[in-house]
LUMKEZA-85007 format. One record per residue: residue number from 1; residue in one letter; x, y, z of N, C-alpha, C in turn. Coordinates in pm, 1 decimal. Layout:
residues N
ATOM     k   r       n.xx       n.yy       n.zz      ca.xx      ca.yy      ca.zz       c.xx       c.yy       c.zz
ATOM   NUM   A          X          Y          Z          X          Y          Z          X          Y          Z
...
//
This chain:
residues 87
ATOM     k   r       n.xx       n.yy       n.zz      ca.xx      ca.yy      ca.zz       c.xx       c.yy       c.zz
ATOM     1   M     3442.5      260.9      679.1     3317.1      187.3      662.6     3228.8      210.0      803.4
ATOM     2   I     3120.2      236.7      779.6     3007.4      219.4      899.5     2910.0      116.1      852.5
ATOM     3   A     2893.6       16.5      964.7     2771.4      -82.8      948.2     2692.9      -44.3     1068.4
ATOM     4   E     2524.1      -49.8     1011.3     2452.4      -26.1     1098.8     2312.3      -92.4     1072.0
ATOM     5   V     2265.8     -164.5     1210.3     2132.3     -207.8     1186.3     2046.4     -129.9     1291.9
ATOM     6   R     1953.5      -46.9     1229.3     1889.9       87.3     1281.9     1788.3       36.8     1386.2
ATOM     7   G     1823.0       73.4     1509.3     1722.3       23.1     1652.4     1776.3      -86.4     1688.6
ATOM     8   V     1884.9     -155.0     1662.8     1932.1     -282.5     1686.3     2074.1     -266.5     1767.7
ATOM     9   A     2150.6     -195.3     1693.4     2294.1     -173.6     1722.3     2318.4      -33.3     1641.8
ATOM    10   A     2390.4       30.7     1732.8     2497.3      164.8     1701.9     2556.8      147.1     1597.6
ATOM    11   P     2577.1      248.1     1495.7     2648.9      251.6     1389.1     2794.8      212.8     1430.0
ATOM    12   A     2848.3      137.8     1376.9     2996.2       97.1     1411.6     3093.1       87.5     1326.0
ATOM    13   Y     3214.8      153.5     1339.9     3314.8      223.4     1215.3     3434.3       89.6     1226.5
ATOM    14   F     3460.8       68.0     1098.0     3547.2      -35.1     1042.7     3646.5       24.0      919.0
ATOM    15   S     3764.6       -2.8      946.8     3853.8       38.9      844.1     3873.2      -42.8      703.0
ATOM    16   R     3819.4     -167.7      743.5     3841.3     -276.9      634.0     3663.1     -317.0      609.9
ATOM    17   L     3654.9     -317.4      463.2     3511.0     -370.3      420.6     3458.0     -504.5      455.6
ATOM    18   P     3556.7     -608.3      450.2     3545.3     -709.1      494.3     3485.5     -746.0      663.1
ATOM    19   D     3559.1     -644.1      744.3     3538.3     -664.1      895.2     3392.3     -608.2      927.2
ATOM    20   A     3381.0     -508.7      811.8     3200.3     -459.0      839.4     3115.2     -530.7      804.0
ATOM    21   M     3126.4     -600.4      683.4     3025.3     -704.5      651.7     3029.1     -821.9      756.8
ATOM    22   A     3134.5     -876.4      809.7     3118.9     -982.3      913.4     3035.6     -954.2     1015.2
ATOM    23   A     3065.0     -836.9     1070.0     2989.4     -737.8     1193.0     2850.1     -736.3     1167.1
ATOM    24   L     2808.3     -700.2     1041.6     2660.0     -700.8     1007.9     2616.4     -835.0     1022.9
ATOM    25   L     2683.6     -943.4      965.6     2630.5    -1092.5      964.7     2633.3    -1119.5     1097.4
ATOM    26   K     2720.9    -1104.9     1179.9     2719.3    -1126.3     1316.3     2598.9    -1094.4     1411.0
ATOM    27   T     2553.4     -942.3     1356.1     2463.3     -896.4     1436.4     2331.6     -960.4     1378.1
ATOM    28   L     2286.6     -967.5     1230.4     2184.0    -1049.4     1184.1     2151.7    -1149.5     1253.0
ATOM    29   D     2260.8    -1238.1     1252.7     2247.0    -1362.6     1289.3     2191.2    -1412.0     1419.8
ATOM    30   A     2194.5    -1265.7     1522.1     2187.8    -1278.1     1649.7     1994.5    -1251.7     1653.7
ATOM    31   L     1967.6    -1191.3     1534.8     1826.0    -1151.5     1534.6     1717.9    -1256.4     1517.1
ATOM    32   P     1613.5    -1262.9     1535.8     1516.9    -1359.0     1480.4     1447.5    -1329.0     1383.1
ATOM    33   L     1522.2    -1337.4     1291.2     1467.0    -1328.7     1117.6     1446.6    -1477.3     1082.4
ATOM    34   S     1339.8    -1455.2      962.6     1335.2    -1604.2      898.1     1446.6    -1653.9      839.4
ATOM    35   P     1421.9    -1787.9      821.8     1546.7    -1875.7      726.3     1576.3    -1803.4      592.6
ATOM    36   D     1481.6    -1738.3      564.8     1486.1    -1670.8      420.6     1557.9    -1548.3      428.6
ATOM    37   Q     1508.6    -1472.7      515.7     1611.7    -1331.9      566.9     1738.7    -1407.7      610.2
ATOM    38   H     1774.3    -1468.6      692.7     1935.5    -1509.2      708.6     1971.8    -1552.3      568.9
ATOM    39   G     1909.6    -1625.2      497.6     2008.0    -1671.7      377.9     2047.1    -1560.3      284.0
ATOM    40   Y     1925.4    -1469.7      272.4     1933.3    -1324.9      196.4     2051.3    -1256.6      237.4
ATOM    41   F     2065.8    -1206.5      374.4     2178.0    -1131.7      418.3     2303.5    -1228.5      435.7
ATOM    42   A     2304.2    -1347.8      406.0     2455.5    -1434.7      393.3     2488.6    -1407.6      255.9
ATOM    43   E     2383.7    -1397.5      169.4     2432.2    -1395.6       33.1     2488.6    -1234.7       16.0
ATOM    44   L     2410.4    -1127.1       78.1     2434.7    -1002.0       32.8     2573.2     -956.3      115.8
ATOM    45   F     2618.8    -1000.0      216.5     2727.1     -974.5      295.3     2811.3    -1061.6      314.2
ATOM    46   G     2800.7    -1175.6      282.3     2894.1    -1273.7      247.9     3038.2    -1237.4      218.9
ATOM    47   P     3126.3    -1337.1      272.1     3260.5    -1310.9      208.7     3275.2    -1317.0       96.0
ATOM    48   S     3225.7    -1371.3        8.2     3252.9    -1391.6     -127.7     3196.4    -1281.0     -214.2
ATOM    49   E     3128.5    -1168.2     -140.2     3055.6    -1064.4     -191.1     3141.7     -942.9     -173.4
ATOM    50   T     3266.6     -923.6     -128.4     3334.4     -817.6      -94.2     3353.7     -741.5     -212.4
ATOM    51   Q     3403.5     -788.9     -335.0     3386.6     -700.8     -434.8     3270.1     -633.7     -487.2
ATOM    52   S     3183.3     -728.4     -497.9     3057.6     -654.4     -535.9     3017.4     -545.3     -465.9
ATOM    53   V     2991.4     -544.3     -325.0     2966.1     -456.7     -227.4     3042.1     -339.3     -255.1
ATOM    54   G     3170.1     -383.2     -280.2     3281.5     -249.7     -293.3     3244.7     -159.6     -403.7
ATOM    55   R     3185.6     -243.0     -497.6     3156.4     -154.2     -613.9     3008.3     -101.0     -602.8
ATOM    56   R     2937.0     -169.0     -513.1     2806.9      -84.3     -505.2     2806.0       59.0     -424.3
ATOM    57   L     2935.1       55.9     -312.6     2957.6      147.6     -231.2     3012.8      252.8     -316.2
ATOM    58   A     3123.5      217.5     -415.6     3169.5      309.9     -469.3     3048.7      390.6     -586.8
ATOM    59   T     2972.9      323.5     -631.8     2872.0      373.3     -707.4     2764.3      462.2     -663.0
ATOM    60   H     2727.3      375.5     -561.7     2625.9      434.7     -476.5     2620.2      506.9     -352.4
ATOM    61   G     2741.0      491.7     -257.4     2751.4      520.2     -142.8     2724.1      463.6      -30.5
ATOM    62   E     2613.5      359.9      -64.7     2604.3      281.7       45.0     2518.5      149.3       -7.1
ATOM    63   V     2492.2       44.2       88.9     2454.0      -68.8       23.3     2305.5      -75.4      160.3
ATOM    64   R     2189.8      -72.2      121.7     2107.1      -77.0      225.3     1977.3     -177.4      174.4
ATOM    65   A     1953.2     -229.8      297.1     1851.4     -330.4      294.6     1734.6     -327.4      400.8
ATOM    66   L     1635.4     -406.5      413.2     1523.2     -401.3      511.1     1544.5     -579.5      546.0
ATOM    67   A     1536.2     -573.0      712.8     1525.3     -692.1      780.6     1408.6     -675.4      840.9
ATOM    68   F     1303.9     -776.0      849.8     1180.4     -737.4      906.4     1190.3     -844.0     1059.8
ATOM    69   L     1163.9     -784.1     1164.7     1165.4     -819.8     1296.4     1029.1     -841.2     1320.8
ATOM    70   D      946.5     -952.3     1315.3      808.9     -953.0     1315.8      757.3     -856.1     1184.4
ATOM    71   L      667.1     -771.5     1213.8      642.8     -711.2     1101.0      714.2     -569.1     1083.4
ATOM    72   T      782.6     -533.3     1150.3      889.2     -405.0     1178.5      977.9     -415.8     1085.9
ATOM    73   P      983.3     -314.7      983.7     1093.7     -314.4      895.9     1241.1     -259.6      979.5
ATOM    74   T     1339.6     -293.7      952.5     1448.9     -249.6     1049.0     1558.2     -212.7      917.7
ATOM    75   V     1624.0     -119.0      906.1     1700.7      -71.6      800.7     1865.7     -130.2      837.0
ATOM    76   V     1911.8     -181.1      750.4     2027.0     -269.4      763.0     2130.9     -174.1      633.9
ATOM    77   R     2231.9     -125.9      725.7     2314.5       -8.6      600.9     2454.5      -43.1      655.5
ATOM    78   L     2511.3      -32.4      511.5     2661.4      -40.3      524.9     2713.8       87.6      426.5
ATOM    79   Y     2789.4      179.7      478.2     2812.9      300.9      371.8     2963.2      341.0      433.5
ATOM    80   S     3030.3      440.0      354.6     3127.6      500.4      379.5     3138.7      623.2      399.2
ATOM    81   V     3213.9      670.5      466.7     3245.1      799.7      519.6     3391.8      867.7      491.5
ATOM    82   G     3409.7      933.3      427.7     3543.2     1003.1      389.2     3536.0     1148.6      399.4
ATOM    83   P     3663.1     1189.8      385.1     3684.0     1333.4      400.3     3576.7     1415.8      303.6
ATOM    84   G     3489.5     1513.0      345.1     3424.0     1577.2      280.0     3271.3     1508.2      262.9
ATOM    85   T     3262.6     1418.7      306.8     3135.0     1323.6      291.5     3056.2     1342.6      432.1
ATOM    86   S     2939.7     1413.9      412.6     2863.3     1435.4      534.2     2751.1     1323.4      529.1
ATOM    87   R     2744.0     1252.1      660.8     2632.0     1171.5      673.1     2545.8     1186.8      815.8
//
């Protein structure tokens, strides 16, 4: 798994999905996001959503969302890279 908050943190590699999701939340928690955005990401990448995120990764190859730092959109991505996959 690769977790990335573009322009904020370099892509980080994880062997387990729950670890990648937790790392994304930790990075996002440190950003000056609105309470609504923090709540959205807590629901999207919270520990109870591991199965849901896993299904989306299997179906779409990634989970992507936007965080807004002031008025600047910042891409938040979680994706898997395996043999034969180019990213």
